[in-house]
C-alpha positions as CSV (number, residue, x, y, z in Angstrom):
1,M,-46.4,8.5,-12.2
2,S,-43.4,10.9,-12.0
3,I,-39.9,9.7,-12.3
4,E,-37.2,12.0,-11.1
5,V,-33.6,11.9,-10.0
6,C,-32.8,10.4,-6.5
7,S,-30.1,11.9,-4.3
8,S,-28.5,8.5,-3.8
9,V,-27.5,8.3,-7.6
10,E,-23.6,8.1,-7.7
11,M,-22.5,10.4,-10.7
12,D,-19.4,8.2,-11.8
13,L,-17.5,10.4,-14.4
14,T,-16.1,8.5,-17.3
15,L,-12.7,9.7,-18.3
16,P,-11.5,10.2,-22.0
17,D,-10.3,6.8,-23.5
18,S,-6.7,8.0,-23.6
19,G,-3.3,6.6,-23.3
20,W,-0.3,7.9,-21.4
21,T,-0.1,11.9,-21.4
22,S,2.6,14.1,-20.1
23,C,0.7,15.0,-17.1
24,L,-0.2,11.3,-16.3
25,V,3.5,10.6,-16.6
26,L,4.5,13.6,-14.3
27,L,1.9,12.4,-11.6
28,A,3.1,8.9,-11.8
29,A,6.8,9.6,-11.7
30,T,6.6,12.3,-8.9
31,S,4.2,10.3,-6.8
32,T,6.5,7.3,-6.8
33,L,9.7,9.2,-6.2
34,G,8.4,11.8,-3.9
35,V,6.1,9.5,-1.6
36,S,6.0,5.8,-2.3
37,I,9.7,5.2,-2.2
38,P,10.3,7.3,0.9
39,V,7.6,5.3,2.6
40,G,9.2,1.9,1.5
41,F,12.5,3.3,2.5
42,N,11.2,4.0,6.1
43,I,9.8,0.3,6.2
44,G,13.2,-1.2,5.7
45,V,16.0,1.3,6.7
46,I,15.9,0.8,10.6
47,N,17.1,-2.8,10.7
48,A,20.6,-2.7,9.4
49,P,22.0,0.2,11.7
50,S,20.1,-1.1,14.7
51,G,23.3,-1.8,16.7
52,Y,24.5,1.8,16.3
53,I,21.1,3.1,17.1
54,K,20.8,1.3,20.4
55,T,24.3,2.4,21.4
56,W,23.5,6.0,20.7
57,S,20.2,5.6,22.4
58,N,21.6,4.2,25.6
59,E,24.2,6.8,25.8
60,T,21.8,9.7,25.1
61,I,19.4,8.4,27.6
62,F,22.1,8.0,30.3
63,E,23.6,11.5,29.5
64,R,20.2,13.3,29.6
65,Y,18.4,11.2,32.3
66,G,20.9,9.4,34.2
67,I,19.3,6.2,33.4
68,E,21.5,3.3,32.2
69,L,19.3,0.8,30.4
70,S,19.9,-2.9,30.6
71,S,20.1,-5.3,27.9
72,V,16.4,-6.0,28.0
73,G,15.4,-2.5,28.5
74,L,17.5,-1.5,25.5
75,N,15.9,-4.1,23.2
76,T,12.5,-3.0,24.5
77,F,13.3,0.7,23.6
78,F,14.4,-0.2,20.2
79,S,11.2,-2.5,19.6
80,I,9.3,0.7,20.3
81,V,11.4,2.6,17.8
82,V,10.4,-0.2,15.3
83,S,6.8,-0.6,16.1
84,I,5.7,3.0,16.6
85,F,6.0,3.5,12.9
86,L,3.6,0.7,12.5
87,I,1.3,2.3,14.9
88,G,1.5,5.5,13.0
89,G,0.6,3.5,9.9
90,V,-2.6,2.4,11.6
91,V,-3.7,5.9,12.7
92,G,-2.8,7.3,9.3
93,S,-4.8,4.8,7.6
94,L,-7.9,5.8,9.9
95,G,-7.6,9.4,9.0
96,G,-7.3,8.7,5.2
97,A,-11.0,8.7,4.4
98,V,-11.7,11.8,6.2
99,I,-8.8,13.7,4.9
100,A,-9.2,12.4,1.1
101,D,-12.9,13.5,1.2
102,K,-12.4,16.9,3.1
103,Y,-9.3,18.2,1.4
104,G,-9.4,16.2,-1.8
105,R,-6.9,13.6,-3.4
106,K,-4.4,16.0,-4.4
107,Q,-4.0,17.9,-1.0
108,S,-4.0,14.5,0.8
109,Y,-1.0,13.5,-1.4
110,L,0.6,16.7,-0.3
111,F,0.0,16.0,3.4
112,C,1.8,12.6,2.8
113,G,4.9,14.5,1.6
114,I,4.9,17.1,4.3
115,L,4.6,14.4,7.0
116,L,7.7,12.6,5.5
117,T,9.6,15.8,5.4
118,L,9.0,16.6,9.0
119,G,10.0,13.1,9.9
120,G,13.2,13.6,7.8
121,F,14.2,16.7,9.8
122,C,13.7,14.9,13.2
123,F,16.0,12.0,12.0
124,V,18.5,14.5,10.8
125,F,18.7,16.6,14.0
126,C,18.0,13.9,16.6
127,R,21.8,13.2,17.0
128,Q,23.0,16.9,17.0
129,L,20.4,17.7,19.6
130,K,20.9,14.3,21.6
131,S,17.1,13.8,21.7
132,V,15.8,10.2,21.5
133,E,12.4,12.0,21.6
134,L,13.0,13.3,18.0
135,L,13.9,9.8,16.7
136,L,10.5,8.6,18.0
137,L,8.7,11.5,16.6
138,G,10.4,11.1,13.3
139,R,9.2,7.4,13.3
140,V,5.7,8.4,14.2
141,L,5.5,11.1,11.5
142,A,6.9,8.6,8.9
143,G,4.3,6.1,10.0
144,L,1.4,8.5,9.7
145,S,2.5,9.3,6.3
146,A,2.9,5.7,5.4
147,G,-0.7,4.8,6.5
148,L,-2.0,8.0,4.7
149,T,-0.2,7.1,1.5
150,T,-1.4,3.6,1.3
151,S,-4.9,4.5,1.7
152,V,-5.0,7.6,-0.5
153,L,-2.3,7.5,-3.2
154,P,-3.7,4.2,-5.1
155,M,-7.1,5.8,-5.0
156,Y,-5.8,9.1,-6.3
157,L,-3.9,7.3,-9.1
158,A,-6.8,5.1,-10.0
159,E,-9.1,8.0,-10.2
160,V,-7.0,10.1,-12.7
161,S,-6.5,7.1,-15.0
162,P,-8.5,6.0,-18.1
163,T,-9.9,2.5,-17.6
164,K,-7.3,0.8,-19.8
165,L,-4.4,2.3,-17.7
166,R,-6.1,2.0,-14.3
167,G,-4.3,-1.2,-13.3
168,T,-1.0,-0.2,-14.7
169,I,-0.9,3.1,-12.9
170,S,-2.3,1.9,-9.7
171,T,0.5,-0.6,-9.1
172,L,3.1,2.2,-9.0
173,C,2.4,2.7,-5.4
174,A,3.4,-1.0,-4.5
175,L,6.3,-0.7,-7.0
176,G,7.6,2.5,-5.2
177,L,7.4,0.6,-1.7
178,T,9.4,-2.2,-3.1
179,I,12.0,0.1,-4.6
180,G,12.1,2.1,-1.3
181,V,12.8,-1.2,0.7
182,L,15.8,-1.9,-1.7
183,V,17.1,1.6,-1.6
184,S,17.2,1.5,2.2
185,Q,19.2,-1.9,2.1
186,I,21.8,-0.2,-0.1
187,V,22.0,3.1,1.9
188,S,22.3,1.1,5.2
189,L,25.3,-0.8,4.0
190,E,28.4,0.0,6.0
191,Q,30.1,0.7,2.8
192,V,27.5,3.5,2.1
193,L,26.0,5.3,5.2
194,G,25.4,2.5,7.6
195,T,28.2,3.4,10.0
196,N,28.3,4.7,13.7
197,E,29.1,8.1,12.4
198,N,26.5,8.4,9.6
199,W,23.4,6.2,10.6
200,H,21.2,9.3,11.2
201,Y,22.1,10.4,7.6
202,A,21.2,7.0,6.5
203,V,17.6,7.0,8.0
204,S,17.1,10.5,6.9
205,S,18.4,10.4,3.2
206,F,14.8,9.6,1.7
207,A,14.1,13.4,2.3
208,I,16.1,14.1,-1.0
209,L,13.6,12.1,-3.0
210,N,10.8,13.7,-1.0
211,L,11.5,16.9,-2.7
212,F,9.9,15.3,-5.9
213,C,6.6,15.7,-4.2
214,Y,6.8,19.5,-4.0
215,V,8.4,20.7,-7.2
216,P,5.7,19.8,-9.7
217,Y,2.8,19.9,-7.2
218,T,1.0,23.0,-8.8
219,L,1.0,21.3,-12.3
220,L,-0.7,18.2,-10.9
221,P,-4.6,17.8,-11.2
222,E,-7.0,17.1,-8.5
223,S,-9.0,13.8,-9.2
224,P,-11.7,14.8,-11.8
225,K,-14.0,12.2,-10.3
226,Y,-13.5,13.7,-6.7
227,L,-14.4,17.1,-8.3
228,Y,-17.3,15.8,-10.2
229,S,-19.0,13.6,-7.8
230,I,-18.1,14.8,-4.3
231,K,-17.6,18.6,-4.9
232,D,-20.1,18.9,-7.7
233,D,-17.5,21.2,-9.2
234,A,-18.3,21.3,-13.0
235,K,-15.7,24.0,-13.9
236,G,-13.0,22.3,-11.7
237,T,-13.7,18.9,-13.4
238,L,-13.3,20.3,-16.9
239,I,-10.0,22.0,-15.9
240,A,-8.6,18.7,-14.3
241,I,-9.5,16.5,-17.3
242,R,-8.0,19.1,-19.7
243,R,-4.8,19.3,-17.6
244,L,-4.7,15.4,-17.5
245,F,-5.5,14.7,-21.2
246,G,-5.0,18.0,-23.2
247,E,-7.0,21.1,-23.8
248,S,-8.7,19.5,-26.8
249,S,-9.7,16.1,-25.0
250,I,-13.2,17.2,-24.2
251,G,-15.8,20.0,-25.1
252,D,-17.4,22.5,-22.8
253,D,-20.5,20.4,-22.6
254,Y,-18.9,17.3,-21.5
255,V,-20.0,17.4,-17.8
256,T,-23.4,18.3,-18.7
257,L,-23.7,15.3,-20.9
258,Q,-22.3,13.1,-18.2
259,R,-24.9,14.3,-15.8
260,E,-27.7,13.7,-18.2
261,N,-26.4,10.1,-18.9
262,T,-26.3,9.4,-15.1
263,A,-29.9,10.7,-14.8
264,T,-31.1,8.6,-17.8
265,V,-29.5,5.5,-16.3
266,S,-31.1,6.2,-13.0
267,M,-34.6,6.8,-14.5
268,S,-34.5,3.7,-16.7
269,S,-33.2,1.4,-13.8
270,N,-35.9,2.6,-11.4
271,S,-38.8,3.1,-13.9
272,E,-41.1,1.4,-11.6
273,Q,-40.5,3.6,-8.6
274,D,-41.2,7.2,-7.5
275,F,-38.4,9.5,-6.6
276,K,-38.3,13.0,-5.2
277,L,-36.1,15.3,-6.9
278,T,-33.2,16.5,-4.8
279,D,-29.5,17.3,-5.3
280,T,-27.9,14.7,-7.6
281,S,-24.5,14.9,-5.7
282,P,-24.0,11.8,-3.5
283,V,-23.2,12.0,0.1
284,T,-19.9,10.6,1.2
285,R,-20.0,7.5,3.2
286,S,-18.6,7.3,6.7
287,M,-16.6,4.3,7.8
288,W,-19.4,3.2,10.0
289,S,-22.0,3.3,7.1
290,V,-19.6,1.3,5.0
291,I,-19.1,-1.4,7.5
292,T,-22.7,-1.7,8.3
293,D,-24.1,-1.9,4.6
294,P,-24.8,-5.3,3.7
295,T,-24.3,-4.7,0.1
296,L,-20.7,-3.6,0.8
297,R,-19.9,-6.5,3.2
298,L,-18.4,-8.7,0.6
299,P,-16.1,-6.2,-1.1
300,L,-15.0,-4.8,2.2
301,I,-14.1,-8.4,3.3
302,L,-12.2,-8.9,0.0
303,V,-10.2,-5.7,0.4
304,C,-9.4,-6.1,4.1
305,A,-8.5,-9.9,3.7
306,L,-6.3,-9.1,0.8
307,Q,-4.4,-6.2,2.4
308,G,-4.1,-7.9,5.8
309,G,-3.4,-11.3,4.2
310,Q,-0.6,-9.6,2.1
311,Q,1.3,-8.9,5.5
312,L,0.3,-12.3,7.0
313,S,1.5,-14.3,4.0
314,G,5.1,-14.2,5.2
315,I,6.8,-11.6,2.9
316,N,8.3,-9.6,5.9
317,A,9.0,-12.8,7.7
318,V,11.1,-14.0,4.7
319,F,13.2,-10.9,4.7
320,Y,13.5,-11.3,8.3
321,Y,14.8,-14.7,8.0
322,S,16.7,-14.8,4.8
323,V,20.1,-13.7,6.3
324,S,20.0,-16.7,8.5
325,I,19.3,-19.0,5.7
326,F,22.1,-17.7,3.6
327,E,24.4,-18.0,6.6
328,S,23.2,-21.7,7.0
329,V,24.6,-22.4,3.5
330,G,28.0,-21.3,4.6
331,L,28.1,-17.6,3.7
332,S,29.7,-15.2,5.9
333,S,27.7,-12.6,7.9
334,E,28.7,-10.0,5.4
335,S,28.2,-12.1,2.3
336,A,24.7,-13.1,3.7
337,K,23.8,-9.4,3.8
338,F,24.8,-8.9,0.2
339,A,22.8,-12.1,-0.7
340,N,19.9,-10.6,1.1
341,L,20.4,-7.5,-1.0
342,G,20.2,-9.8,-4.0
343,V,16.8,-11.1,-2.7
344,G,15.6,-7.5,-2.5
345,M,16.7,-6.9,-6.1
346,L,14.8,-10.0,-7.2
347,N,11.8,-8.6,-5.4
348,L,12.2,-5.3,-7.2
349,F,12.6,-7.0,-10.6
350,V,9.5,-9.1,-10.4
351,C,7.6,-6.1,-9.0
352,S,8.7,-4.1,-11.8
353,L,6.8,-6.5,-14.1
354,S,3.4,-5.5,-12.3
355,P,2.4,-2.6,-14.4
356,Y,2.9,-4.9,-17.5
357,L,1.0,-7.7,-16.0
358,M,-1.8,-5.6,-14.7
359,A,-2.4,-4.1,-18.2
360,R,-2.6,-7.6,-20.0
361,C,-3.7,-10.2,-17.5
362,N,-6.8,-10.6,-15.3
363,R,-6.6,-9.7,-11.8
364,R,-8.7,-12.8,-10.7
365,I,-6.4,-15.4,-12.3
366,L,-3.2,-13.4,-11.2
367,S,-4.5,-13.5,-7.6
368,I,-5.4,-17.2,-7.5
369,I,-2.0,-18.2,-9.1
370,S,0.0,-15.8,-6.7
371,C,-1.8,-16.9,-3.6
372,A,-1.8,-20.6,-4.2
373,F,1.9,-20.8,-5.1
374,S,2.9,-18.5,-2.4
375,G,1.3,-20.7,0.1
376,L,2.9,-23.9,-1.5
377,F,6.5,-22.3,-1.5
378,M,6.0,-20.9,2.0
379,F,5.0,-24.5,3.2
380,S,8.1,-25.7,1.4
381,V,10.4,-23.2,3.1
382,A,9.2,-24.3,6.5
383,M,9.6,-27.9,5.9
384,L,13.1,-27.4,4.3
385,I,14.3,-25.3,7.1
386,Y,13.0,-28.0,9.5
387,L,15.0,-30.7,7.7
388,I,17.9,-28.5,6.8
389,D,20.3,-30.5,8.9
390,V,18.9,-34.0,7.5
391,V,19.8,-33.6,3.9
392,P,22.7,-31.4,2.9
393,W,21.4,-30.1,-0.4
394,F,18.2,-28.9,1.4
395,N,20.0,-25.6,2.1
396,Y,20.0,-24.8,-1.6
397,A,16.5,-26.1,-2.0
398,C,15.3,-23.8,0.7
399,I,16.9,-20.7,-1.0
400,A,15.1,-21.7,-4.3
401,A,11.8,-22.1,-2.6
402,L,12.4,-18.7,-0.9
403,L,13.2,-17.0,-4.3
404,L,10.2,-18.7,-6.0
405,Y,8.0,-17.5,-3.1
406,I,9.0,-13.9,-3.9
407,V,8.5,-14.4,-7.6
408,F,4.9,-15.6,-7.2
409,F,4.1,-13.3,-4.5
410,Q,4.8,-10.3,-6.6
411,F,2.7,-11.7,-9.4
412,G,-0.5,-10.7,-7.7
413,L,-0.4,-10.7,-3.8
414,G,2.2,-7.9,-3.9
415,P,0.5,-5.2,-6.1
416,I,-3.1,-6.1,-6.3
417,P,-4.3,-5.5,-2.7
418,F,-3.2,-1.9,-2.9
419,F,-5.6,-0.8,-5.6
420,I,-8.4,-3.4,-5.7
421,G,-10.5,-1.4,-3.3
422,S,-10.7,1.4,-6.0
423,E,-12.2,-1.2,-8.4
424,L,-14.6,-2.8,-6.0
425,F,-16.3,0.4,-4.6
426,E,-18.0,3.5,-6.1
427,L,-16.7,6.9,-5.3
428,S,-18.8,7.6,-2.2
429,S,-17.6,4.7,-0.3
430,R,-14.2,4.3,-1.7
431,P,-12.2,6.5,0.7
432,S,-13.6,4.7,3.8
433,A,-13.1,1.2,2.2
434,M,-9.4,2.1,1.1
435,A,-8.8,3.4,4.6
436,L,-10.1,0.3,6.3
437,G,-8.0,-1.8,3.9
438,S,-5.0,0.1,4.8
439,L,-5.8,-0.2,8.4
440,S,-5.9,-3.9,8.1
441,S,-2.5,-4.0,6.2
442,W,-0.7,-2.0,8.8
443,G,-2.5,-3.7,11.8
444,C,-1.3,-7.1,10.3
445,N,2.2,-5.7,9.7
446,F,2.3,-4.8,13.3
447,L,1.2,-8.3,14.5
448,V,3.9,-9.9,12.2
449,G,6.5,-7.4,13.5
450,M,5.5,-8.4,17.3
451,L,4.8,-12.0,16.9
452,F,7.0,-13.5,14.4
453,P,10.2,-13.4,16.4
454,L,8.3,-14.9,19.3
455,L,6.9,-17.6,17.1
456,S,10.2,-18.2,15.6
457,S,11.8,-18.8,19.0
458,A,9.0,-21.0,20.1
459,W,8.3,-23.1,16.9
460,G,11.4,-22.8,14.9
461,A,10.9,-23.4,11.2
462,F,7.1,-24.0,11.8
463,A,6.6,-20.3,12.5
464,F,6.1,-20.0,8.6
465,M,3.1,-22.3,8.8
466,P,0.4,-19.6,9.7
467,C,1.9,-17.7,6.6
468,S,1.1,-20.6,4.3
469,I,-2.2,-21.3,5.8
470,T,-3.0,-17.5,5.2
471,C,-2.2,-17.9,1.5
472,V,-4.5,-21.0,1.2
473,L,-7.3,-19.2,2.7
474,L,-6.9,-16.2,0.5
475,T,-6.8,-18.6,-2.6
476,V,-10.2,-19.9,-1.6
477,L,-11.6,-16.5,-0.9
478,V,-10.4,-15.3,-4.2
479,L,-11.6,-18.2,-6.1
480,L,-15.1,-18.1,-4.8
481,Y,-15.8,-14.3,-4.5
482,L,-13.5,-11.9,-6.2
483,P,-14.8,-10.8,-9.5
484,E,-12.6,-9.8,-12.5
485,T,-12.3,-6.1,-12.5
486,R,-9.9,-5.4,-15.4
487,G,-11.5,-3.1,-18.1
488,R,-14.8,-3.1,-16.3
489,D,-16.9,-0.1,-15.0
490,V,-17.0,0.1,-11.3
491,S,-20.7,0.1,-11.2
492,D,-20.9,-3.2,-12.9
493,I,-18.5,-4.8,-10.5
494,V,-20.4,-3.3,-7.5
495,A,-23.7,-5.0,-8.7
496,L,-21.8,-8.4,-8.8
497,V,-20.9,-8.4,-5.3
498,A,-24.0,-6.6,-3.7
499,K,-25.5,-9.9,-2.4
500,G,-22.7,-10.7,-0.2
501,F,-21.6,-14.5,0.2
502,K,-24.6,-15.3,-2.2
503,S,-23.1,-13.3,-4.9
504,K,-22.0,-15.1,-8.2
505,V,-19.0,-13.6,-9.6
506,V,-17.9,-16.1,-12.0
C-alpha cells in the first residue's frame, strides 16, 4: 500500500512565534489610518450636512435639467445618496474573494485605497462642476471600497500576525471604523466644516488620511500564508516572513520543513487510504463550493449570522435615535448633537479596549456576554422610551441603558464578527467565507437604513424590539455552536465544526 500526498492537503504555514515588530506596527498603523478610518468616516459623515446637500442638489438639478424636485422627491433623492453607499458595500463584498485570491491581500488593500481616493476626488469637485452625478459616483466608489475593506483587510491582518497577536491585530479594522465615524461627527459640526459653504470639503476630508495607504506601501509584505499556500511561492514566502519578523527570524530551509511537516501530518492522518501523488498546492474555493460544502455550513452560518446580526442588533439605530433621546431630556438641538458626539466618544473608548480584550480573554465568553447584555439593554431602551412620559426619571434611565448597550456591544459583538471568519476557515475557503460575511453585514446594514425609519414611524419605541430579539438569537447560536478560537490552530477549529449542527464545540 502506497501512501502519498493528496492535492487537497492545505499547507497552512506557521509563522514565527514573535511579538510586535516594526513592520507589523507599520502595517497596523497605516491600514487603520489609510483605509479603515476613511471607510468609517464615509459611514457617518453624510447625515449632519444632509440639509445643505439637499439644498445644493435641488438647485443643481433645476439649473442643469430644469426639474424642481418636490419635498418627497428631494427626500427620495437623498435616500439614494445614502443607500447607494450601502449597495456599493454589498457589491464590494462580493468581489472581495475573487480579488483577494487573484491579486493577493496586499494589492487588494491597495485597491481599497484607490477606490477611496477616487471617491474623495468626486466629492471635492462635485460642487465646482455642479454635478450630482459625481456625488453619487463618489458614494458608490466609497461603498465599493468599504465592502472590499471589510472582507479583505481583517483577513490580511490575521494572516500576517503570529497566533498570539492574531486577535489583537485583527480588531484594528473595527477600531478604525469606529474612529472614522467619530471623526466624521466632529468634521461635520457647523463649527468645523459642516456649513453650507464647506460641506463638500467635510465629506471629502477623509482623503487626507487616505494618503497613509500609499506612502509606506512598498515596505509592506504580502501575506506569507497566501504566498505559501495559494501561490506556492517559496522564495516570496521567505522574503515576506523576513520583512515581517526580521532577516534572522527564519532559516533558508524553513519553507521546506513546513512542507515536509504538512506531508507527514497528511500521511499519518490518512494512513489507511491510498492517495495519488499530485501537486500539493490547494485549489482556492469558489463561493458556491463553500456554500454547498456541508463541512463548512456551520462556520459559514456563524460568520454570516455574527456579521449580519452585528448590524441588526441596533447599533446604527441607537445612533439614529440618540439625538431625539437627548432632546427629550430637555437638551437643545445643538446640545443634543454634542451629547451624541459624547456617545460616539464612549463608543470609541470602549472599542479601543478591544485589542487588549482580544489578547487576554476568550472570544466565546466575550461574545456570549456581549450578545446577552446587548439584548437586555436594547429591550430596556425600547421599554423606557415607551414609558418615558409616565415616569420623569425614565429619561435618564433611558440614556443610561443606551450607554450600557454601547459598552457591552463593543465588548464582543462590535469587533469579533469582523475577524472571526479568519479563525474558523482554512486558507483556501477563507476569502469566500469572509466575502460572504461582509455581504451579510452590508446587506443587513442596508435593511436597517431602509426599514428602521419606517418601523420607528409605525411602531415607535417598539422598533427596537427586533434588535433585542436578534441579540438573544445570537446569544443562543454562540452558546451552542461557536468554538473558542483564541490561541488555537485553524485546522483544529475547523475539525470541531465540520459536523454542522451535530458538532460538539464545548
